[in-house]
N, C-alpha and C positions, 0 to 999 in steps of 0.2 A: 376442467378446461380442456378443450380439444387440443390435440397435439400440434396441429398446424398453427393455432393461435399462440401456443406456448413457445414455438420455435423462435420468433423474433425477440421475445422477452428473454429467452435463454441466451441468445447471441449478445444482446446488450449487457445483460448482467455478468456474463462470463468475461466480456471485454473489460468492463469496469473493475471486475475482481482482480484481474491481472495487471491492468494499467496503473493502478495506484501504487503497488510495491515497486513496479518498474520505474515509475516516475520518481519515487523517493530514492531509489538507488541512483538514478541519474543526478538528482539534486545533491546527493552525497558525493558523487564523483566531481561535481562542479565545485563543491567546497574543498575537496582535495586539491583540485587544480589551483583554486584561488589562494590556498594557504601554502601548499608545497611547491607549486610552480607559478609563482605570482607574475614572473616576467612573460609567461606564455598565456596567462589568463585572458588578456585582451585579444590575443590572436586566435585562441581556440573558442572562446565564448562570444561568438558574433551572432547577429540575427539570422544569418543564413545557416550557420551550423545549428542554431537552436531549432529552426524549422526542420532541418534534416533529422535532428535528434527526436523531435516529436513524431515524425513519420516512422522512424525506426522503433520507437516505443510502442506505437499502436500496431505496427506490423508484428512485433514480438508478442504483444498481448493477444493478437488474433490467432496465433498458432495453436494453442491448446484446444479452443473450441472448433477450430478448423479440422483438427485431427479427429475429435469426437464426432463431429457432424459428418465428416467424410465416411467414416465407418458406418454411422447410423444410416445414411442415405443408401449405402451399398447393400445393406442387409434387410431393410424393411420393405414391405409392399405398400401400395397406395391406401389400402383400407386402414392401416395403422394410424394415419394422420387424422382420421375422423373419430378415433377413440377418445374417451374422456379420461384424463389422467391428472394426477397432482402435478402442477407445473414445477418441476425440479430437474436437476441434472440426471436423476435416476431414470427419468422418462426416456432418455436418449441412450442409456446404457442397457443393452438387452442381453449381452453375453458377459460372462465373468472375465474373459480375457480383455474386454474393452475397459473394464475397471482397472486392470493391471496396467494397460497402456496409459490410461489417464493418470494413474498414480505415478508412473515413471516420469511422465512429462512434468507433473507438479513438483516431484522431488528434485528433478533437474533444475527447475526454476528456483526452488527453495535453496539449493546448494549454491548456485551461481550468485544469487543476490546476497546470501549470507557471507560468502567469501569476499564479495566486493565491499560490503559494508565493514567487514572486519579489517580488510586491507587498508581502506581509507582511514579508519579509526586509528590503527596502529601508526600509520605514516604521520597523521596529524598530531598524535601524541608525541612523536619524536620531535617534530618541529616545535611544539609547544614547550618542550623541555629546554630547548636551546635558544628560544626566543627571549628577548630582553626589552626592557623599557616599554615604549608605547606599542610596539609590535606584539609584545607579549600579551597585552590586554586584548588586542584585536584577535590574536590567535586563539586565546582561551574562549573568546566569545564565539568564534567559529567552531571550536571543539564542543562547546555546549550545544550548539545547534546540531552537530553531527550526533551527539549522544541522544538528544531528543528525537532526531530522525531515526536513530537506531531503535528506540523504543517503539516509535510509530511503525517502523518497518517490521518489527517483531510481531506486532498485532496483525499487520497485513499478511505476514507470512503464515501466521497461525490460521488465517481464514482459508488457506489452501488445504488445510486438514479438515475443515468443517464438513464438506460433503461426505467424507469417509465416516466421520463420527455420526452424522445424521443418518447415513445409510444403515449403520449398526443399530442406532436407537430406533429407527423405523421398524426393524424386525421385532423389537421388544414390545413397544406400546405406542399407539398413534398419538395420544394426548401428550405423552412425554416427548415425542418427536416434535410436536408443535411448539412446546415450551422451550425445548433446546434450540430450535431454529430461531425463535424470538431472541433468546439470550445471545446467541452467536451473532445475530444480525446487529444487535446493539453494541456488543463488546468488541467484535473483530471486523465489522464492516462500517458501521456508522461512526464509532468513536475515533478510529484512525483518521478518517476524513475530516473530523472536527478539530483535530490537533494542529493542523497546519496554520490556521489563523492565529491560534494561541502561541505556537512556537515563534512565529515571526513578530507577533505582538509583544511578547516578552522581551525581545531584543531591543524594543523601543523604550527608553528610560521613562518617558512621560506615561506611556501606557502601563508599564510595570508598576510605577508608583501609584497610579490611579487604581489599578487592580488590587494592589496590596492595601491601599486605603479602604476600599470597600469590602475586601475580604475579612478585615478585622473590625468592620462596622465603625470606621472612622477613628479607631483608637491609635492608629499609627500616625504619630505627630512629628517624626524626625524631619520630614520634608514638608514644606507647605505647598499644597496643590492649589492652583488657581484655575477655575473652570469658567470659560466664557460661553454664555448662551448664544 
């Protein structure tokens, strides 16, 4: 593919790569506010603040590819855009120090999101331990959501390492590089995005019982499920 055709594809894919873990981090913070600061939840989580949060998330997600492309535009000539290359991030990294800059940005994002999810998890755990009665059930439900988000976020964070692994494999064998890219796409890009419906679906009792019923081929008889066509 010619470089100029690859450019918009790279921008979109890079934006989606970073916006998913950032969105999950924001969702974890929302759970932290709901559980640890319930009196301020209604004040902070308004529609206007949600729109501002979305703008901030997309702005933060655009920083890594903005850095990479700013350097790329500054050092290439016009003839490079007509060249045929494999459409990947390596196409836009021409110097070794560019790779170091990109690595530093990715590691910074990885660190900040990891600290945020760990902070939220620890705080919610403390609240869960002192909760009682009905609130305890609700709190542990929120904690379970945060744990599932943590696993989902871990998969998304691992995808920040994928380009470095792919670049190393590409130097070894091209077919191995293709196979590794397919595996990483399914495991660290596609799978985390499929987990959100499952996470929130499992919080619904009816959906959970229905899923359990079909998962064991109808052998689960503890609760009677009634389905209406």
